[in-house]
N, C-alpha and C positions, 0 to 999 in steps of 0.2 A: 304402462305410462311411467316415465322417469319421475323422480322426485328431486327436490332441491339438494338432497344428500347425494344423489347419483351424479348430479352435474357439477356441484361445487365440493370437491374433495382434494386432498393433498396430491394424489396421484395425477389427476387431470391438470391441476395447477402446475405441478413440477414439469410435466410433459410440455405444457404450453410455454412455460418460462424457458426451458432448455431449447425448444424449437425457435422461439422468437429471438433468442440472444445468441444463436449458434454462430452467426457471422460477425458478432460484435468484436471490435478491436480491443484487446485487453488493456487495462490500465498499466502505466509504466511500472508501478510497484509490483504488480503481479509477475512481470517478466524478470525482475531483479530478485524477488523473494518467492520462489515457487511454493505452492501450497502443499501441506502435509497434514495427515490426520493422526490423532493420538487419543487414547482413552483418558477420561478425567479432565481436570482443569489445571493440573500442575505442569509447569514448563521448566525444563532445565537444559542447559547446554554447556559444553566445555569451551571456554574462551582462552585462546592461546596468547602468549606474550610476544608481540611484535612480529610473529611469523618467521623469525630467523631460525635456521637450523642450528642445533648445538652439536659441536664436534663429539664424535664417539670416543670414549676413553680408551687409551692404549691398555693392553693386557698381556700378561705372561701366558705361555702355553700351560696346559694342565692345571689351571686355576679357575675358581668360580668367577663368573661374570660379575662385574661391579654393578650394583643396583643403582639405577638413576632415579632421583626424586623428581616429581613432576613440578619442579620449581618454575615459576612463571606461568603456571596454568591455574585457572580458577574455575570452579563450577558455579554457574549462575542459576539460581533457582527462584522462581516466583509463581504467583497464582495468576492465571489468565482472567481477563475481565469478561463479564457476561452482558450480552445485549439481547433485548427481546421487546417486541411490539406486536400488537394484535389489532384486528379489525373485524367488524361484523358487517353483514349485508344490511343496508339501511331498510327501514320498514317499507318505504315507497318502492324501492327496487325489489324487495322480497314479495310484495303484493303483485307487482308487475310480472315477476318471474313465475309465481304460482299461476297467474292468469294465462301466461303464454304456454306453460307446461300443459295446462288443461286443454288449451286450444290445439296443441300439437303442431303449432305453426313454427317450424324450425327457422324459416327466413327471418322472423322477428325475434326468435328466442336467442339465436347465436350471437347477435351483436350485444345483447345484454350480458350474456355469459362472458364474452370477450372483455367487456368493460370491467366486470367483476374480477376476472383473471388479471387484467392490467393493473388494478388497484393493488393486488397482492404482489405482482411483479415489481411495483414501485417499492414495496417493503423489502423485497429481496435485493433490489438495486441499492437500497439504503444500507443493507447488511454489507455490501461490497465497499461502501464508503469507509467503514471503520478501519479495516486493515490498510487501505490505501492512505488514509489520513495518518495512521500510526507510522507507516513506512516513511512518508514524507516529513513527518515531524522528526523521526530519527535521522534522516538525511540532511536536515537543516538545523537541528538543535542537539541531536545526540540523546534526546530523551522524549518521552511521551507524556502528554497531559491532556486528559479529557474530563470535562466537568459538565454534567447535565443530569436532570431528573434526580437531584439530591445524591448523585454518585460522583465521587472524585477518584479518578484513576491517574496515578502518577508512577512512572517507571523511569528510573535513571540508569542508563546503560553504561555509566562510568567511562565515558569517552576520554581519551588522553587530552590533557589541557594544551599540549604543544601541537595538537592537530586541529586547533581552533584559533581563529583570529578575527578581530573586529578592526576594520580600517577606519581611521579617523582623520579629520581635517583634510589637508590637500592630498592625502593618499587615497581618498574615496574615488571610485571609478567615474563618478559624475564630474569630477574635476579634470579638465583637459591636461593638467600638468602631472596627473597620476601616472603610474607605470604598471598597468594591468598584466602585460605579458611577463614582466620581471617578477611580479607577484606570483603568477601561476607557476613559473619555473621554480621559484623558491619553495612554494608549497609542495610541488612534485618532489623536489629534492629532499625536503623534510621527511615525507612519507617513505621515500626510497631508502634514506639513511637509517630510518628506524625499523623498517620491515623487510628491506631487500626487494620490495616490489614497487615499481613506479606506477602511479595511477594513470590510466589512459582514457578514462571517460569522465565527463562532466555533465552536471545538470544545472539548469537555471531557467528563469522565466523570460518571456519576450522583453519585458522591461529591462532586466539585467543584461540580456543579450544586446539591447539597444545601446548601452554604454560602450560596449566594444565596437558595435557597428559604426558608431559616430566618433570613435576616439582618434584624435589626430596622430598619435604615436603609431597606431596600427596602419593608418592610411599612408603615412610617410615611410614606414617599413616596407609596405607593399610597392610603393612608387616614390622613391626619394625626391624626384624632381617635381612630379605633378600630383602628389598624394592628396592635396586639398580638392582636386577636381575629380577624384574617383567617385563614381556612383556605386556605392557599396551595396551588394546584395547579400542575403543570408547565406546563399550557396558559396559565394566568394569568401566570406568570413570563415565558414566552416572548413573550407579547403585550406585556408591560411593557417588556422589553428591545428589542423591535421598535419600539415607540412612542417610548421614551425615547432610544434610541441608534441606531435604524435597523439593529439587529443581528439577524441570523438565526442561531439556535443549533442545533448538532448535538450531541446527547448520545450519546456513542459508547462502548459497553461490550463490544464484541466481544473475545473471548479466543482464545488459541491455546495449544497445548502445545509448549514449547520443546524443544531437543535434549536438555536434561538432565531431561526429563519433568515439569518444573514448569509449572503453568498461569499464563500471563501475560496482562495486558491489552495489546492492540495500542497503544492510547493510554493513558499512565499517569495514575493519580490525582494530584490536587494540581497539575495543570498547566492552563493556559488559553492558547489560541492564537487570535489574530485573523488572519483570512485575507481576501484580496480575492475578489471574485466571479469565476466562470469557472474555466478550467483553470489549474492552478498549474505544470504541467510535463508530462512524459510518462514513462511506464514503458517503457524500451527493452529489447527482447529481442534478444540476439545469436544467432549461429548456433552451435549446440552441435556437438561432434565427431560425434555420432550423425547429426544432420541433414546436416552437411557431408560426411561420409565414407561413410555407410551407406545413403543414399537412392538410390544408383546401382542400376540394374537387376540387376547381377550380384552384389549383396551377399547374403550369407546371412541378413541381418537385414531386418526389416520396420519402417519408421519412419513415424509419423504425427505431425502437429503439431496441438496444441489450444491454446486460450487465447493465440493470436497467436504464441507462441514456445516452448511447453513440448513437448518431444519425448518421445513414447512409442515405445520400441523393444522389439521382441521378437526374440530370437535362438534358433534351434533348437539344441538340444543332443542329439546322437545317442546318447551313452552316459554315464550312463543317459538314456533318452529323456525330455526335459523341455523346458520353455520358460523362459528367463530374460527377465524384463521389466524394463526400465530407464526411469526417468523423469528427465529432465535439463533444465536451463535455464541460460542466461546472462542475467542481468537486473540492471538498475540504473536508478533514476529520475534524470532531469534535473530541475533546479529553477530555471528561468529567473526566477521571480517571488519568489525567496527574500528580496529586499530589501523586498518589500511585505507581509511578515507581522510579527507581534510575538508573542514567546513569554514567558509569565510563569509562574514557579513561585510559586504563591499560598499554599502551606502547607508 
């Protein structure tokens, strides 16, 4: 006869989570910052200056090569933040589970087991929130700030000041006399002049996209005679931006529930970010204490790793008989291409 420990363990939970989320569409940040694993919790990366190539020095024959200093390059080092939360099976569910195990009635047992697995899956989904929130903070503010549970995490990635702008007064995109297309061209030019690379992607929310969708200057540019009569669609505007600016747009409205139980956008309204193509950096997962210390064969805990670096740990509790499940991660994005983006607060 199986026991509670046979049914509720990290291996079974990890398998259930992997199977139940196998067809899930990845969050936008996961596609821009691929996940990587490393030992420990220290993160460092080399940040280049502007991305422009520096000409090779001329040299005479039969002489030693001139040594180049790594001028304009800096090594960014920081300690990655730690996230962890646990849950136990409630006494009522535990009693029901023991009763169903004793009766060997699988038809009634499995729905309860699934509900318990779903509770843990919610913790793992919560672990996914943290790197996505960090990425979208970087793409809208150039820095990360998380405050909850008496922990303050602040990371300033030292974004270039001339790659940020706040529009004021009549320049704000909600104003019909503003010039959003000229703004975008100017921002693309700034990045191209500083880095040699023109950003060809953009991210914004539906609210921000709506300013462009309803903007009279764009309608008139599309149809100088009857622009005011155009029934503008999202597809039409995206095609216009692609043709006019060479810009591919992602409208991103995904939300999450923060630690204070409020519903938040991952990427905020009234911001507009220009991005280069390809990966922007990486999401690095460190080694959690559970993975480092409890994966040994003699440990009373069972640990499984999902999503590159999220640890699911189950610990047997003999009295009262129960299982504590812990989900933990050490995670932080690198951002090697931060000099190649432009962030604007447009309203």
